[in-house]
Backbone bond lengths (Angstrom), bond angles and torsions (degrees), N, CA, C in turn:
res aa  C-N    CA-C-N  psi(-1)  N-CA   C-N-CA  omega(-1)  CA-C   N-CA-C  phi
1 X - - - 1.460 - - 1.601 106.94 -
2 X 1.324 117.93 -34.26 1.450 119.91 174.92 1.508 114.61 85.33
3 X 1.233 125.56 0.17 1.478 128.79 175.20 1.462 108.46 -98.03
4 X 1.339 118.31 120.97 1.429 119.94 174.48 1.571 109.68 -82.69
5 X 1.332 116.32 124.59 1.441 121.18 -179.84 1.551 111.58 -60.18
6 X 1.262 114.11 139.54 1.555 118.65 179.59 1.434 106.25 -119.96
7 X 1.290 119.38 130.53 1.600 122.77 174.41 1.506 106.28 -123.23
8 X 1.292 112.61 126.28 1.411 119.77 170.81 1.521 110.18 -87.91
9 X 1.411 111.13 127.44 1.413 118.40 -172.03 1.536 106.72 -110.82
10 X 1.331 116.28 126.69 1.486 116.68 -179.12 1.542 111.63 -65.63
11 X 1.316 114.20 149.72 1.457 124.17 178.78 1.527 106.22 -97.03
12 X 1.240 122.78 122.40 1.402 123.22 -179.05 1.571 110.14 -113.50
13 X 1.398 115.41 142.51 1.459 119.64 179.51 1.529 110.05 -132.90
14 X 1.256 119.60 147.04 1.377 124.22 168.51 1.565 108.42 -126.80
15 X 1.313 114.20 120.37 1.491 121.03 -176.83 1.555 107.12 61.58
16 X 1.327 118.83 44.77 1.495 123.56 -179.59 1.462 114.54 59.40
17 X 1.380 122.68 18.87 1.411 122.48 177.00 1.554 105.69 -121.24
18 X 1.329 115.78 141.96 1.440 121.18 178.86 1.486 111.52 -68.49
19 X 1.325 120.06 139.75 1.489 123.80 -178.03 1.475 108.54 -75.41
20 X 1.373 111.71 122.35 1.467 123.34 -178.00 1.602 109.53 -93.72
21 X 1.267 116.74 -33.99 1.482 117.84 -172.86 1.537 107.80 -69.96
22 X 1.350 113.38 119.60 1.407 120.15 -175.02 1.574 113.19 -61.77
23 X 1.282 114.41 -39.83 1.509 119.88 -178.37 1.653 109.32 -62.87
24 X 1.319 115.93 -47.62 1.337 122.92 177.99 1.566 112.38 -60.25
25 X 1.373 114.09 -47.42 1.404 120.58 -178.32 1.519 110.50 -59.36
26 X 1.295 114.69 -50.88 1.492 119.54 179.61 1.532 116.09 -61.13
27 X 1.343 115.58 -35.57 1.434 120.99 173.19 1.481 111.22 -64.22
28 X 1.265 120.90 -46.87 1.416 124.27 178.37 1.565 114.05 -63.25
29 X 1.430 114.45 -46.58 1.493 117.61 179.45 1.469 108.66 -61.30
30 X 1.372 122.61 -30.87 1.444 119.74 -174.66 1.602 111.46 -93.64
31 X 1.346 116.64 13.29 1.482 117.16 174.75 1.577 108.89 -67.14
32 X 1.323 116.19 144.94 1.435 118.66 169.44 1.478 113.98 -58.80
33 X 1.276 117.86 148.05 1.486 120.34 -177.11 1.592 113.40 -55.59
34 X 1.313 116.80 -32.16 1.417 120.25 179.35 1.579 112.48 -65.98
35 X 1.265 117.03 -18.19 1.465 121.83 175.36 1.487 115.41 -88.43
36 X 1.277 114.58 -16.22 1.459 121.13 -175.48 1.524 117.34 -115.77
37 X 1.342 113.79 35.70 1.465 121.87 -174.06 1.512 113.59 50.92
38 X 1.347 116.38 34.90 1.456 122.60 172.97 1.575 112.53 69.41
39 X 1.320 116.11 25.39 1.467 123.70 170.94 1.473 106.81 -104.03
40 X 1.270 122.21 119.95 1.522 123.33 179.38 1.544 110.48 -73.55
41 X 1.344 113.61 143.91 1.497 122.01 171.93 1.475 109.03 -66.94
42 X 1.390 117.72 -52.10 1.444 124.37 177.12 1.424 107.19 -116.87
43 X 1.296 115.50 130.04 1.540 122.51 173.84 1.523 110.34 -123.98
44 X 1.415 112.32 97.23 1.510 112.52 177.58 1.624 108.08 -74.49
45 X 1.433 113.23 139.21 1.382 114.23 -177.15 1.535 108.45 -131.96
46 X 1.361 117.81 136.43 1.440 129.15 175.04 1.462 108.51 -129.45
47 X 1.298 121.59 130.79 1.477 121.46 176.20 1.493 112.33 -58.77
48 X 1.353 110.87 130.87 1.500 118.01 -176.07 1.461 116.05 95.46
49 X 1.364 119.02 -2.51 1.478 121.72 178.37 1.467 110.67 -80.75
50 X 1.317 119.72 148.15 1.490 123.25 174.20 1.469 110.12 -80.34
51 X 1.428 111.67 141.45 1.486 120.22 176.70 1.460 108.02 -134.48
52 X 1.363 116.70 164.88 1.428 124.83 172.43 1.541 109.67 -118.43
53 X 1.290 119.91 135.91 1.525 120.80 168.73 1.558 108.49 -70.86
54 X 1.301 114.17 140.70 1.429 120.27 -177.14 1.496 113.11 -108.16
55 X 1.334 117.87 1.94 1.525 119.38 176.48 1.586 102.50 -149.43
56 X 1.382 111.54 164.44 1.416 121.67 175.33 1.467 112.36 -74.14
57 X 1.358 121.47 117.99 1.422 127.38 179.86 1.594 107.66 -94.52
58 X 1.280 115.17 -63.73 1.420 122.33 179.60 1.520 106.51 -145.28
59 X 1.439 119.92 88.62 1.400 117.29 -176.31 1.553 114.35 -62.72
60 X 1.332 119.08 -31.08 1.474 119.52 175.30 1.476 116.56 -58.79
61 X 1.402 115.09 -26.17 1.495 119.65 175.91 1.527 115.92 -96.51
62 X 1.342 114.99 6.15 1.373 122.22 -175.70 1.433 121.63 77.90
63 X 1.348 113.29 22.37 1.465 126.04 -178.60 1.573 107.32 -107.02
64 X 1.372 115.46 77.99 1.402 119.08 -177.32 1.540 106.90 -127.53
65 X 1.395 112.87 177.14 1.465 120.10 179.70 1.447 112.90 -56.32
66 X 1.338 117.33 124.57 1.525 125.24 -178.33 1.453 111.90 91.43
67 X 1.297 123.09 2.59 1.490 117.77 172.73 1.388 114.88 -69.80
68 X 1.397 118.46 133.72 1.479 122.68 -177.22 1.468 110.14 -84.25
69 X 1.404 114.17 145.20 1.498 120.60 179.32 1.436 107.90 -146.65
70 X 1.311 111.56 173.31 1.541 120.89 170.62 1.433 110.13 -117.86
71 X 1.418 116.57 125.57 1.406 119.94 177.66 1.544 111.61 -69.13
72 X 1.251 119.70 132.33 1.526 122.40 -176.30 1.559 107.14 -113.87
73 X 1.299 123.36 -49.07 1.478 125.01 -172.41 1.464 109.15 -162.69
74 X 1.383 110.31 147.90 1.483 120.63 170.11 1.463 113.61 -104.50
75 X 1.327 119.76 131.80 1.393 121.15 -176.54 1.530 104.39 -109.87
76 X 1.383 112.23 130.08 1.492 115.96 -179.69 1.564 103.74 -154.55
77 X 1.337 114.11 167.92 1.437 121.19 174.08 1.483 107.63 -68.05
78 X 1.447 117.01 138.97 1.443 120.34 -179.30 1.562 106.44 -74.34
79 X 1.309 114.73 -19.72 1.552 117.50 -178.65 1.496 108.99 -90.94
80 X 1.266 119.74 8.60 1.470 123.82 179.32 1.503 108.81 -62.18
81 X 1.305 120.24 130.09 1.437 122.90 178.31 1.599 112.56 -61.95
82 X 1.215 114.63 135.29 1.536 119.43 177.70 1.517 108.52 -96.53
83 X 1.370 115.56 88.96 1.427 120.23 -173.89 1.510 106.55 -86.68
84 X 1.347 113.92 139.98 1.466 117.76 177.29 1.544 114.94 -88.51
85 X 1.286 120.36 130.15 1.430 121.79 -176.91 1.547 106.46 -114.40
86 X 1.297 117.56 -136.33 1.452 119.15 -172.69 1.509 110.28 -78.18
87 X 1.283 111.34 97.52 1.543 119.39 -174.91 1.486 110.38 -80.63
88 X 1.378 120.18 -7.29 1.413 117.33 171.34 1.533 116.65 -73.80
89 X 1.237 110.61 -19.12 1.505 113.77 -179.76 1.604 113.49 -95.93
90 X 1.388 111.28 -32.78 1.448 114.98 -179.75 1.511 112.33 -108.00
91 X 1.293 115.83 163.73 1.459 120.91 178.23 1.560 110.41 -63.71
92 X 1.340 117.61 155.26 1.496 121.60 -176.08 1.606 113.22 -63.66
93 X 1.275 117.31 -32.15 1.426 118.26 179.20 1.518 115.88 -87.14
94 X 1.227 119.09 14.31 1.487 125.80 -175.35 1.474 105.40 -68.11
95 X 1.370 120.84 141.14 1.417 128.26 174.60 1.550 109.80 -102.48
96 X 1.359 110.96 120.16 1.530 112.67 -173.19 1.572 103.03 -104.50
97 X 1.314 113.04 131.38 1.519 115.44 175.67 1.567 109.72 -127.22
98 X 1.387 112.33 132.83 1.415 118.86 177.57 1.472 114.94 -95.15
99 X 1.298 121.76 -17.15 1.441 118.29 -171.19 1.511 107.24 -141.83
100 X 1.343 120.34 66.34 1.428 119.51 177.17 1.590 109.26 -73.16
101 X 1.275 114.39 150.29 1.462 117.84 179.12 1.537 109.34 -71.91
102 X 1.304 118.72 -50.43 1.411 121.96 177.20 1.486 113.44 -169.33
103 X 1.308 119.08 164.04 1.499 122.16 176.78 1.541 107.93 -110.38
104 X 1.295 120.22 139.56 1.405 123.78 174.29 1.489 110.08 -95.63
105 X 1.392 115.37 120.31 1.388 122.73 -173.94 1.521 110.35 -122.61
106 X 1.241 116.02 137.69 1.436 121.16 -179.61 1.667 106.22 -97.55
107 X 1.252 113.46 119.83 1.430 125.18 -178.86 1.581 107.47 -112.31
108 X 1.289 115.77 103.46 1.532 119.14 -174.09 1.594 104.35 -72.54
109 X 1.276 121.93 -22.13 1.485 123.48 -175.89 1.539 110.68 -94.98
110 X 1.326 118.68 1.31 1.529 122.90 -179.67 1.549 107.65 -61.17
111 X 1.279 113.66 142.35 1.442 119.48 -175.09 1.602 112.89 -105.20
112 X 1.334 113.91 17.08 1.396 123.39 179.35 1.521 106.27 -66.60
113 X 1.356 115.31 126.96 1.580 120.08 -175.24 1.464 109.13 -66.74
114 X 1.282 122.83 -40.56 1.536 125.30 -176.47 1.551 104.75 -136.15
115 X 1.294 112.37 159.63 1.443 121.00 174.77 1.556 116.20 -63.49
116 X 1.199 117.68 153.75 1.427 123.68 177.64 1.594 110.64 -74.55
117 X 1.210 121.30 155.67 1.511 125.70 -175.56 1.475 108.33 -52.44
118 X 1.257 118.65 129.52 1.457 129.90 179.86 1.539 117.44 62.33
119 X 1.389 115.89 12.08 1.490 122.05 175.32 1.433 109.69 -119.71
120 X 1.396 114.30 154.05 1.386 119.38 165.68 1.461 116.41 -63.76
121 X 1.343 117.20 160.10 1.461 122.37 177.68 1.519 107.61 -62.52
122 X 1.319 118.22 142.54 1.442 126.17 176.49 1.599 112.15 78.11
123 X 1.340 118.94 -3.79 1.407 122.10 177.56 1.583 109.17 -92.12
124 X 1.333 116.56 124.01 1.485 119.29 -171.12 1.527 106.70 -128.79
125 X 1.365 117.51 132.80 1.505 120.12 -179.54 1.494 104.22 -82.48
126 X 1.235 112.99 134.11 1.596 122.16 177.98 1.477 105.16 -120.11
127 X 1.447 111.84 119.02 1.438 117.36 -176.11 1.573 113.72 -95.11
128 X 1.291 116.17 177.44 1.492 117.49 178.42 1.554 109.11 -67.08
129 X 1.292 114.63 150.69 1.456 123.09 171.09 1.466 112.66 -125.99
130 X 1.274 119.40 162.90 1.508 123.73 -177.56 1.479 107.37 -122.64
131 X 1.381 115.94 136.72 1.473 120.67 176.23 1.507 102.50 -133.59
132 X 1.262 116.29 150.39 1.557 127.29 178.95 1.547 105.14 -109.40
133 X 1.332 115.50 133.53 1.414 118.52 177.09 1.540 104.02 -146.72
134 X 1.383 116.20 162.90 1.368 126.19 175.83 1.526 112.40 -95.79
135 X 1.358 115.25 134.62 1.516 113.01 -178.64 1.658 100.11 -129.72
136 X 1.288 115.06 139.26 1.442 120.64 179.31 1.576 105.84 -101.25
137 X 1.472 113.27 115.85 1.395 120.31 -176.66 1.621 115.04 -80.30
138 X 1.288 114.32 -4.57 1.415 118.03 -171.37 1.577 113.77 -59.68
139 X 1.267 117.14 -26.10 1.470 123.20 176.49 1.588 108.85 -71.44
140 X 1.268 115.55 -24.11 1.545 116.95 179.53 1.464 111.40 -86.43
141 X 1.371 116.51 -17.34 1.531 120.52 -175.42 1.543 109.30 -78.36
142 X 1.282 114.81 151.47 1.469 116.65 169.53 1.523 110.96 -64.76
143 X 1.343 119.45 161.58 1.443 119.94 177.55 1.520 113.01 -59.92
144 X 1.325 120.03 -38.80 1.404 120.70 179.00 1.528 111.98 -62.74
145 X 1.298 119.52 -46.91 1.480 127.40 -178.14 1.507 106.89 -64.29
146 X 1.336 118.55 -41.02 1.388 122.98 -177.41 1.519 110.96 -65.31
147 X 1.242 117.15 -40.19 1.503 123.36 179.83 1.597 108.14 -67.85
148 X 1.306 112.83 -43.25 1.535 119.30 178.99 1.443 107.87 -60.31
149 X 1.301 120.52 -42.40 1.566 124.02 -177.48 1.473 107.67 -62.45
150 X 1.383 119.79 -37.16 1.432 124.34 178.14 1.557 113.12 -69.12
151 X 1.345 115.00 -35.87 1.466 120.73 -177.21 1.506 105.39 -71.37
152 X 1.326 119.44 -49.53 1.434 125.46 -178.55 1.578 113.08 -72.24
153 X 1.305 114.04 -13.30 1.454 125.03 -172.91 1.567 112.56 52.92
154 X 1.347 110.57 52.54 1.465 119.76 174.32 1.545 107.30 -87.90
155 X 1.238 116.86 135.79 1.502 117.20 177.17 1.567 110.67 -71.70
156 X 1.336 111.54 138.58 1.513 118.49 -179.06 1.557 109.96 -105.97
157 X 1.321 119.47 9.18 1.447 122.38 179.43 1.470 108.14 -103.36
158 X 1.317 115.93 138.04 1.520 123.90 -178.69 1.536 107.03 -127.96
159 X 1.286 114.98 148.53 1.457 125.53 174.42 1.546 108.45 -85.33
160 X 1.262 118.96 124.77 1.459 125.11 179.64 1.529 110.86 -114.28
161 X 1.273 120.42 121.19 1.463 120.95 166.32 1.513 110.06 -88.50
162 X 1.330 114.91 120.62 1.428 123.33 -171.97 1.564 108.76 -112.37
163 X 1.277 116.42 111.85 1.505 121.45 173.98 1.428 117.13 -97.02
164 X 1.414 122.35 117.62 1.482 121.28 -176.91 1.515 103.61 -154.85
165 X 1.417 113.80 173.74 1.347 118.38 173.73 1.625 108.11 -78.83
166 X 1.285 114.60 139.40 1.437 120.70 -175.86 1.598 111.08 -78.64
167 X 1.267 113.73 52.64 1.526 120.13 -172.95 1.537 105.19 -124.41
168 X 1.367 115.43 157.69 1.379 122.95 -179.04 1.547 102.05 -140.86
169 X 1.321 118.52 127.91 1.492 118.12 -179.39 1.477 107.28 -85.80
170 X 1.341 116.99 144.40 1.367 121.13 -174.52 1.571 105.88 -87.06
171 X 1.329 119.17 117.79 1.423 126.38 -164.60 1.517 115.76 -87.84
172 X 1.352 114.99 -20.12 1.507 117.18 -177.70 1.501 108.65 -137.75
173 X 1.321 116.86 140.46 1.388 120.86 -177.16 1.576 111.09 -64.46
174 X 1.285 116.04 -23.80 1.495 122.76 176.79 1.508 109.82 -59.15
175 X 1.384 116.59 -29.55 1.447 117.85 -178.47 1.482 117.34 -84.55
176 X 1.357 117.10 6.04 1.382 121.82 -167.56 1.536 112.67 -140.14
177 X 1.325 121.51 130.88 1.442 124.68 172.85 1.440 109.22 -97.76
178 X 1.211 115.22 117.69 1.568 125.16 -178.84 1.464 106.01 -96.53
179 X 1.406 116.74 116.93 1.426 118.15 -179.07 1.570 111.42 -108.47
180 X 1.252 117.94 13.04 1.437 123.61 175.34 1.473 109.19 -138.76
181 X 1.383 118.23 154.43 1.484 117.57 -178.55 1.519 108.76 -62.23
182 X 1.303 116.24 151.44 1.426 120.64 179.80 1.534 110.97 -155.30
183 X 1.359 116.60 171.75 1.434 120.11 173.98 1.449 105.30 -104.16
184 X 1.471 110.43 109.90 1.464 120.25 -170.33 1.549 113.30 -69.35
185 X 1.304 118.03 -18.40 1.549 116.24 178.07 1.600 112.79 -69.07
186 X 1.277 117.37 -21.38 1.404 122.13 179.94 1.603 109.73 -68.12
187 X 1.263 115.34 -26.28 1.475 120.35 -174.25 1.523 112.13 -87.11
188 X 1.307 118.41 -9.31 1.443 124.23 -173.45 1.569 111.42 -90.52
């Protein structure tokens, strides 16, 4: 097919420091979206795929939570490191990006009168957003350490700052009404 899969990987911080522990990082990245304030840990992107906004960007322009769009392009530094993550889930030639600048999304319902500079009409750049959520690490602790934490009454919940694109990929064709011809295998 010739298209290299791209996956945006959320960047997580605890007390303004990037998470270095691989087990903790993997556990946080694999949390369901409803546990991370609706920011995905892994966001696979393919040009032409349908996406949903997960937060209000500009409600007066029709860019609010739940607005449907079409992913067009991911803009990132070419010198961005290509870090390998969970290769058991994604193909070997997948490019993983942790700090994209923004995603270009086409919103057909956008009420912007004219296109933004250097962009086609209805194409809007969506940048990273940050959400904070609580994560309980007791599931990652060994049974002995977990019991010790209870005895000492140490908290096992941590605050995590999660940076990601505020997009959600549409996972089922039943969730989407397609009003133009398309290649359905892209959406699966």
